[in-house]
N, C-alpha and C positions, 0 to 999 in steps of 0.2 A: 260694628267692628269689635266690640268688646264681648261678644258672645263667647262662652267657653266651648271647649271642644265637644263636650257631651251634648250641649244644646244644639250645636251644629249638626252632629251626627243624627240626633233625634229628628231634627227638622227635615233633614235630607233623606230620612228613612234608610240610612246606611249603617250597617252594624259595625261595631268596633273591629271585629275580626276582618271584615272586608276592607276597612280603612287601613288597618295594619298591613294587609296583604299588598295593596296598591302602593303604599308609601315605602314598603320594605323596612318598616320601623318596628322596633321591639317593645318589650314591656317597660323599658326605661322611660317611655313617653314619646309623644308624637313629634317632638322637636329635635330628636337626635337619632341618627341612623343606627340601625340594629347591628349588633356584633354577631348575630347568628351565623351569617355567611362566613365571617372571618374565622370563627371558632371551628367551622367545618373544613377550613383549609389545612391540609397536611403539607408542611414544607418539604420539598424534595431535596435530598442530598445527592441525587444522581445528576441533576441538571447543572452542568458546568459550562462556563464560557462568558465572554464579554458581550453584554447587551447594550446597544446604543439606540436611544429613542430620539428621533428628529421631531421636535415640536414639544414645547413644555406648557401647552395650554391645559384646559380641563381634561382632555382625553389623554394627553401624554403623561401628565402628573398622576392621574388616577391609575393608569396602567403601571407606572413605575411603583406606586404604592402597593399595588396588589402583587407585583413581582417580588418586592422585598419581603412580603409575607409568605410567598409561595415557594421560594428557593432559599435554601440554607446558604449563607454567605454570598448572596447574590451580588453580581458585579454589574451595576446599572449606571449608565451615563445618559443625561439629557442634554441635548443641544438646543438652546433657546436664548435669543438675545434680549427679549422683552422682560423687564422686571415686574410688569403687571399683566402677564400673559394669562393668568387664571381668573381675571375679572368675570363677573357673572353676567354674561351677555344676554341670557333670556330676560333679564330685567330691563333691557333698554327700551322696550315699548312702554313700560310703566314709568320710566323716567321721561319719556317723550310725551306722556299724557299728564304729567304733573302728580302722579300717584307716589312716586319715589323721587329721591334726590340722587344726583350722580355719585355721591359718596356711598350710597347704599349698595352699589354694585362694583366698586373698585377695591381691589385687594393686592397686596404685595405677594408675588409668587414665592419669595423666600419663606413666608410664613406657612406655606403649605408643602414645601419641598420635603419629601420623605427623608428621614434619617438614613444616612449611608449612601444616598444617591449622589453621584458626582454631577455637577452642573457646569457646563461650558457656556459662558455668556456670549455666544457668537451664533452666526447663522450658517447652516450647512448649504454650500453653494455648488458643490461638484460631487458626483456620485460615480463610483466604479464598483458595482455590485459583483462583477466577476472576480474582482480581487479582494472583496470584502473590505472596502475602504471608502472614505469620503474626505473632502476637504472643507474647511470652514472659512468664513470671511476674515478671520484673523490669521490665516495662513497655516493653520494646523492640519496635519494629515492624521485622521483618526481611523484606526483599524478596529474591526469588530468580528465577532463570530455570528452574531444575530442582530438584525436591524429591524426596528419598528418605525414606520412612517406615520406620524400623527401631526403633520404640518398644517392642517386646515386648508383654507382656500384664500383666494385673492379677490378683492372687489375691483372689477374692471370698469370703473367709471369712464376711463378714456375711450371705451368702445362706443360711447354715445357722442355723436357730433355736438359740439358746443361745450363738452366737458373734457376735451383732450388735455387741458392743462392740469386736471386732477390726476389723470393717469391711473396707475395701479395703487390700491390702498389695502394695507393690512388692517383689520378691524381695530386693533389696539395699539398701533404704532403712532407715537406722538408726532413724529416728523410728517407722516402721511396725513395725520389729522390737521396739522397746521396748513398744509397745502390745500386740502379739501375745503377748509373753512374760508378760504379766500373766495369761493364760489357758493358753497352750500351754507345753509343756516341763515340765509338772508333773501330778501326779494321773493319770499314765498316758497323757495325751493329748499328741501331738506331731506335728510335720510338718517334713520336710526342705526344703519349698518356699520358705523364706526363710532367709537366711544364718545367723542366730542359731539358727534351728530345727534345723539339722543337728547342731550340737553338743549341744543339749538332747535331741534324739532319742536320741543315744548314752547320755546319762545315764538316760533313761527305759527304754531297752532293758536296760541293766545292772541296774536295779532289778527289772525284770520277770524277767530270767534268775535273779537272786538269789532272788527269791520262789519260783520253780519249783524251784531247787536246794535250798531249805530244806524242800521236801516239800509246799508248798502247791499246790493245783490252781488253775491260772490260765488266763485266756482272752485271746487276742490277736485283734484285729480289724483288717482291712486293706480299707477301703472305697475305691472309685473314684467320682469325681463324675459328674454327668449332663451336664456340658458338655465341649466339647473341652478338652484339657489338654496341657501340654508334657511330652514324654517318656512315651509310653504304657507303657513298661516299668518305670517307677519302683516301682509297688506290688508287682509280681512280684519285683523285686530286694529290696524290704524284707521280703517273705515269706521269701525264701531266705536273706537275711543274718540275720534273727532266728532262723530254724531252725538255721543254722550255729552261732550263739552258744549256743543251747540244747543242741545236740548236744555242743559243745565242753565245756559245763559238766556234761554227764551228766544233764541235766534235761528232755530232750525229752518224756519220758513224762508229765510233769506239766502239760504245756501243750496246750490246745486252740487251734488256729489256723484262722481263717476269712477267706477272701477273698470280698468282696462287690462286685459291679459292677452298674452301671445297664445295661450292655450285654447283648447276647444271646450273647456269645462272649468268650473269653479274650484274643484277639489278632486283628487285622484280616487277617492272612495265614494261611490254613488250615494250612499245614504247620508254622508256628511255633505256632499255637494248639494243635495236636495234641501238639507237643513239650512245651509248657507244661502241658497237661492231664496228661501223664505225670509231669512233675516234681511237680505238686501232689499227685497220687495217691501217688507214692513217699514224699513227705514227710508224708503223712496230713493234708493241708490241705483243709478243706471249701471248696467253691466254690458260690456262690449268684449267680444272674443276675437281671436285670430288677428290681433293687431300688435305688430312688433314695434316697440319704441326705438327710434333710430336717432333722434336729435332733440335737443332742448335749446330754445332761444331764450337764454337767461334774461337778457335785457327786456324783451317784450313779453315774457311769460307765455310762451307757446311751445307745446310739445308736438313733435312730428312722429307719426306712426306710419308703418306700411301695413295696410290691410291686405291680408293674403287669403286666397282660396284656390280651390282646384276646380277645373271644368274641362269638358272634352273640347279638344281643338278641332278646327276644320282644315282639311288638307286638299289642295288642288282644285281644278275647275269643276270636278264632279261633286264637290262639297262632301267628300267622304269624311266621316268622323275619324280623327286620329287619336293618338294616345292622350292621356290626361296631362294637361299643362297647368302650371301654377300661374295665377294672375295676381298682380299687385297694384294697389291704388294708394296714393299718398293721402293721408288724412291729418289735418292740423287741429289741435285742441288747445284753446286758451285756458289759463288757470290763474287763480289768485293764490292758491295753496296747492303744492304738489309734493307728495311724499314719494321719494324715489327709492326703488330697490335696484341697485346696479346689476348688470351682467356679472357673472362670477366664473372663475376658472381656477385651475390648479396653479401653484407657483411655478414659474417658468423653469427654475433650476431643477425641479422634479419632473415636470411635464416633458421637458426636452431631454431628459436623461434616460438611460436604459430602464429605469424604474417606471417611467411614464407610459402613456399609450397615445394612440392617434388623437384622442380627444383630451389628453392631458391627465385625466384621472388615473390613479394607480390601480392597475388591473389585479384583482384578487379573486380567489374562490369566494363566492358570495356567502357561503356558509361557514367556512373555516377561517377566512380572512388571511390566508396564506397567498403570497404573490404567485402568479401563474407561471412565471419564468424562473424566479429565484427562490427556492424552497426555504432558505434561512432568512427570508424577508417577509414580514407581516405588515399590514397597514389597517388603519381604522379611522373613523371620524369622517369629516366632510370631504377629505381628499380621495376616498376610495370610490372605485367604479362599481357600485352595487345599486340595484333597483331601489327606487323610492327615496324616502326622506333623508335629508342631511340635517339632523337635529341632535340636541343634547340627549334626547330620549333614546335615539339610536345608539349614541356613543356609550350610554350607560349599560346597555345590553352587550355591545360589541366588546368592550374592554375585558369583561370576564371571560367571554368566549376566546378571545385572543390569548390571554394569559394561560388558560388551561391548555390550549393547543400548542402554544410555544413551549411550555414546560414538557408536554408529551413529546414534542419533536426533539427537544434537547435530550430527553431520556431515550431517544432512538426507538420510540414506539412505532409500530407499523401503521397505525391509524390515528388520526387526530380525533379526539373524542367529543368535542363540543361543536354545536351547530347554531349559527345565528339564523333566526327565522324571519328577519326583516322587521321585527317589532319596532315601532316608534310611537311617540305620543306628542300631540300638539294641543296644549291648553289654549283653546281658541277663545279669547276674550270677546264676549258679545255685548257687554255693557260694563260700566264700572260697578263691580259688585256681582257679576255673573260670568261664568265660563262654561263653554261646552268642551268636555274632555274628549278629544278625538284620538282614539287609540286604534292602531291598525298594524297589520303585518302582511307579508306576501301571501297572495293567493296560492295555495299548494298546487293548483292546476296551471297557474300562469303567474310567474314572479314579476312580470311587468305590471300586474294589477294588484290591488290590495283588498283585504277583507277586514271587517271590523273585528277588533280584539279587545273587548271591554274588560275591565277588571272588576266592575260592579254589576250586579244583576238588575240593572235598570236601563231605561232608554238612554243610550249614549248620545243621542242628538239633542237632549234637553239641557239647556244651560241651567246651572244651579249656583247658589251662593256657596255651597260646600266646595265646589271645584274652584271657585274664586279664592277661597280660603287656602286651598292647596297651592294655587298659583302664586298668590301674593304673600303667603306666610310660611309654607312648609317646604316648597321645592328648593328655595335658596339654602336654608340650613342643611337640608338633606344633601345638596350638591357640595357645598363648601366644607362640611364637616363629616359627610358620609362618603360620597363618591371620591373626593380628593384624598381620602385616607384609605381607599380601597375597600370600603365597608358597605356601600350602598349601590 
């Protein structure tokens, strides 16, 4: 862990130039985001109007910071009730495995709020985009000229039978965490998807490893939900981190590990899916597909799934084959340790408003991030209806596209100049000390599919210590002091 940067680069056979390129970092050193992009910004004095941003998390604050740099005398307001909304959520898997402490990822939003940005410490609860106005939980009516939706998503624990008492949870909401902790973080059931849950997951993992070390035969279960969810690599990371702690304790032989997904595949990009398949096989982790998690029996530690598949039906006395029908079979799986990723959805205030869609997510042009119905509304981050990943890596690319396009729209330009290509990145932890850097973007021929988009000229499926260094040491400062200032 004390290797210097030069040694890591040499060992990984990665040039300093390539490293600088992927990090977006400049000559001031690898621990601080580059000012190159900032220096290239020419502040517009033609873009006028009141901009309101709904959501003051990583994406909303980063967007506000870049807007303040991009517009002369910018009028920007953020609506966000949570005083810790910018906490570093990508670090929650590291907290859950004992690598980091909870205080390593918790930050005060006030420390990162850009100068000149007005902050309303309330929640936006009602939207009237036809009248360019919204209402807040405190009873305020806010008018705007331009609206940016960066509200993130909601954890729908209540959609799982047995967890109805948890209901909807916002990742960083303290009241939601208190309610969730009455059920999660004990009796083997846990989730890193809310702030307190990461710490409790480490406690449950330690108990599970201790039981295996004592000689007890134990079972670990890692289900994925049936909805879109942020960071598609999380459950694979939790499999690998749990495996690493069992191996470290000399207790791996006493633990069965099962990965269960509603999907038909392990990952959306075939080359990474094959690599993950090999990793699962090497770790003796069973993989089960097309199983929808529908219930958790908390007291008896049993997860219930609906196995689903399609087959041709039989119609009438002549036994003529009919149309394809879906078949369902109930499957129950006991566990001693279960890491849960809940179903996820857009906040109801937005999903059920004119800004939402049939599935809840905010419908935008996938390249320009402009709302398909209301041209003075833009959206980005986990809440948008675009193909592929809901990750911080996506948001890092999206917020620059959005700002450039919004400024162009404010200047009454005929075309929006910037295009998002679907790029995202998932630093997939394969072991403590190794990461596979899964980078991908939309396939130009089919945006529902993805193609590899590596930043380095080496095999992107090979885990390395260098990528662990990136994940564990560089991405956080790049995010907290680069992206949140509009620089990275």
